[in-house]
C-alpha positions, 0 to 999 in steps of 0.5 A: 831759200825763199818759197817758189813763186806760184808760176813755178809751183804750177809748172812743177805740178803740171810736170809731175802730173804729166810724168805720173800719167806715163807711170799710171798707164804702165801700172794699170796694165801690169795690175790688170795682167796680174789680176787675171793670173789666178784664173789661168789654168796653170795657176794651180801648178805654181809652187808655194814660192811662186804663189808667194812671189805672185802675191808679193808682186800683185801687192807691189802693183797695187801699192804702186797704183796707190802711190802714183795716184796719191797726188790726184787724191791730195789735189781733190781733197785740198782743191783751192786751199792754197796748198800748192807748195805742199802738193808739189812736195808730196807729189814728188815724194809719192812719185819717187816711191811709186817709181821705186815700187814700180821697178821692184814690181816689174823686176818681180814679175820678170822673176816670176815669169822666168821661174815658171818658164825656165827655172829659179837660176834664170829667174834670179839672173833676170831679176838681177839684170832688171834691177840693174837696168832700172837702177842704171837708167833711173838713178845712175844716168841722172846722177852722172848727168847732174855730176858733169 
């Protein structure tokens, strides 16, 4: 298979950037919220497990931010170096990883909130439902559509 032409690469690059803009907004809001949590008066009431979950989801949110903004950094470093094909491939990989960490982080935040508000069993159910929702919408639906 031959390499895609410059017009196609430009179109693919622009599509990826548009998609990442949507993800970046959600991740920025989530990260901002998570950064304020330790300053809330109830933070000291969290159990050790809840603090650990909080630190994991905060780290996941920061990792997601790094992944969804990586293509912008790649582009800045490689600007006018005729690396568009590599940029599109790398952006595709980091976007997919970023969406994965976004789903895991969002489900983890839901787990933490449910755990604090109503308890561990409800938190586990909320986590499972959220992950099923993400997998269903982001993986099964496109797979099913492509299959048909």
